[in-house]
C-alpha positions as CSV (number, residue, x, y, z in Angstrom):
1,R,16.5,-5.2,13.9
2,A,18.8,-2.8,12.4
3,V,17.0,-2.2,9.6
4,E,13.7,-1.7,11.6
5,R,15.0,0.4,14.1
6,A,16.6,2.4,10.6
7,I,13.6,2.7,8.6
8,W,10.3,2.4,10.6
9,P,10.8,5.9,12.4
10,W,10.5,7.6,8.5
11,L,7.6,5.1,8.2
12,I,5.7,5.8,11.1
13,A,6.4,10.4,9.8
14,V,5.4,9.6,6.5
15,Q,2.3,8.0,7.7
16,V,1.4,10.1,10.4
17,T,1.5,13.4,7.6
18,P,-1.6,14.1,5.7
19,V,-1.7,13.7,2.2
20,I,-2.7,16.2,1.8
21,V,0.6,17.9,2.7
22,L,2.7,15.5,1.2
23,T,1.5,16.1,-2.6
24,P,2.7,19.1,-2.9
25,I,5.9,18.1,-1.3
26,I,6.3,15.1,-4.4
27,V,5.1,17.4,-7.1
28,R,7.8,19.9,-6.4
29,I,10.5,17.3,-5.9
30,F,9.6,15.1,-9.2
31,G,7.4,17.5,-10.9
32,P,3.7,17.2,-12.1
33,S,4.4,13.7,-13.9
34,F,2.7,10.1,-14.0
35,A,5.6,9.1,-11.6
36,A,4.6,11.4,-9.2
37,R,1.4,10.1,-8.9
38,V,2.2,7.1,-9.0
39,F,4.8,7.9,-6.2
40,V,1.7,9.6,-3.9
41,T,-0.4,6.9,-3.9
42,V,2.8,4.4,-3.1
43,V,4.0,6.8,-0.3
44,V,-0.3,6.0,0.9
45,A,-0.4,2.7,0.1
46,F,3.1,1.6,1.7
47,F,2.9,1.7,5.6
48,P,0.0,-0.9,6.0
49,I,1.6,-3.6,4.3
50,A,5.4,-2.9,5.6
51,S,3.5,-3.0,9.4
52,N,1.6,-6.0,8.5
53,V,4.6,-7.7,7.1
54,L,7.2,-6.6,10.0
55,F,3.9,-8.2,12.3
56,G,4.5,-11.3,10.2
57,V,8.0,-11.9,10.7
58,R,8.3,-11.1,14.6
59,S,4.8,-13.6,14.8
60,I,7.5,-16.8,13.5
61,P,7.7,-18.8,16.7
62,Q,10.9,-18.6,18.3
63,S,11.0,-22.1,17.7
64,W,11.0,-22.3,14.1
65,R,13.7,-19.8,14.6
66,D,15.9,-21.9,17.2
67,L,15.8,-24.7,13.8
68,F,16.9,-23.4,11.5
69,V,19.9,-21.6,13.5
70,L,20.1,-24.9,14.9
71,R,20.5,-26.5,10.8
72,G,23.2,-24.2,9.7
73,A,20.8,-22.6,7.4
74,S,22.7,-18.7,5.9
75,R,20.7,-16.1,7.1
76,A,19.4,-15.9,2.8
77,V,18.2,-19.7,3.4
78,T,16.4,-18.2,7.1
79,I,14.5,-15.0,5.0
80,R,13.5,-17.6,1.9
81,E,12.6,-20.2,3.4
82,L,11.2,-18.6,6.6
83,W,10.9,-15.4,6.8
84,I,8.6,-15.0,4.0
85,P,6.3,-17.9,3.3
86,A,5.2,-16.8,7.3
87,S,5.2,-13.5,6.5
88,L,2.8,-14.1,3.3
89,P,-0.6,-14.0,5.0
90,S,0.3,-10.5,7.2
91,F,1.5,-9.1,3.5
92,F,-1.8,-9.6,1.9
93,A,-3.8,-8.5,5.0
94,G,-1.6,-5.3,4.9
95,L,-2.5,-5.3,0.7
96,R,-6.3,-6.0,1.1
97,I,-5.7,-2.4,3.7
98,S,-3.8,-0.8,1.4
99,A,-6.1,-1.2,-2.1
100,G,-8.2,1.2,-0.6
101,L,-6.0,3.6,0.7
102,A,-3.8,3.5,-3.0
103,V,-7.2,5.0,-4.2
104,I,-7.7,7.7,-1.7
105,G,-4.0,7.9,-2.6
106,A,-4.2,8.9,-6.1
107,I,-7.6,10.6,-6.2
108,V,-5.8,13.1,-3.2
109,G,-3.1,13.5,-5.2
110,D,-5.0,13.8,-8.9
111,F,-6.3,17.2,-7.0
112,F,-3.2,18.8,-7.5
113,F,-2.1,18.1,-10.9
114,T,-3.3,20.3,-13.4
115,R,-1.5,19.2,-16.5
116,G,-1.3,15.5,-18.3
117,D,-4.7,13.3,-18.3
118,A,-7.4,13.7,-15.8
119,G,-7.9,11.7,-13.4
120,L,-10.9,10.8,-11.4
121,G,-10.0,12.8,-8.8
122,R,-9.5,16.1,-11.4
123,L,-12.5,15.0,-12.4
124,I,-14.3,15.0,-8.5
125,N,-13.1,18.7,-8.4
126,Y,-14.4,19.6,-12.3
127,F,-17.8,18.2,-11.5
128,F,-18.3,19.7,-7.6
129,L,-16.6,23.2,-8.9
130,D,-19.5,23.1,-11.8
131,T,-21.9,22.9,-9.4
132,R,-22.6,19.2,-11.5
133,S,-23.7,16.8,-8.4
134,G,-25.4,14.0,-10.8
135,P,-22.0,13.0,-12.7
136,M,-19.4,13.8,-9.6
137,F,-21.9,11.2,-7.8
138,V,-20.6,8.6,-10.8
139,T,-17.4,9.3,-10.9
140,A,-17.2,9.2,-7.1
141,L,-19.4,6.0,-7.7
142,I,-16.6,4.5,-9.8
143,A,-13.6,5.6,-7.6
144,S,-15.8,3.0,-4.8
145,F,-15.5,0.1,-7.8
146,V,-11.5,0.5,-8.6
147,G,-11.2,0.3,-5.0
148,F,-13.6,-2.6,-4.4
149,G,-11.8,-3.9,-7.6
150,F,-8.4,-3.4,-6.0
151,F,-9.3,-5.2,-2.5
152,G,-10.9,-8.1,-4.5
153,V,-7.5,-8.6,-6.4
154,A,-6.2,-9.0,-3.3
155,G,-8.3,-11.2,-2.2
156,L,-7.5,-13.6,-5.8
157,L,-3.8,-13.0,-5.0
158,R,-3.6,-14.7,-1.5
159,K,-6.1,-17.0,-2.7
160,L,-3.4,-18.3,-4.9
161,F,0.0,-17.7,-2.5
162,V,-1.3,-18.3,1.0
163,D,-4.3,-20.4,1.2
164,P,-2.8,-23.5,-0.9
165,W,0.1,-23.7,2.3
166,H,-1.9,-22.1,5.3
167,K,-5.3,-23.1,6.7
168,P,-7.4,-19.8,6.3
């Protein structure tokens, strides 16, 4: 609870701030590097995962918690054997939500990077400014397929790590 009280307000502050506002700040701090692009994407995609994991941990029945206390389980054992397995379904639900947001974050972030390789965001902007609708729509379609791919990978990971232990 102490960690939640310390971190949660900062997570909410980052989540409610538009990515279009955060990206120039991140570029100023990190420079126009690949790491900055990744950081923008992580900032956009992290909140749904964190909020879902918190929901998963808070949804653990009190009787399960009491059992670990009665058995004298250490904090590390409780985290490893109760909290993590119980929050995995929520984690992967957040991961699926974040799959699409990560693509949005990467594309919006890419609008601000004028150095380095052009990503999908810069290509969309280039074709828009050049009034070439066809290539712009194709690039947007590619971005959609990337989002679908991330969403599918998150679903496969859930099937691998959650379905054997939890009923879907």
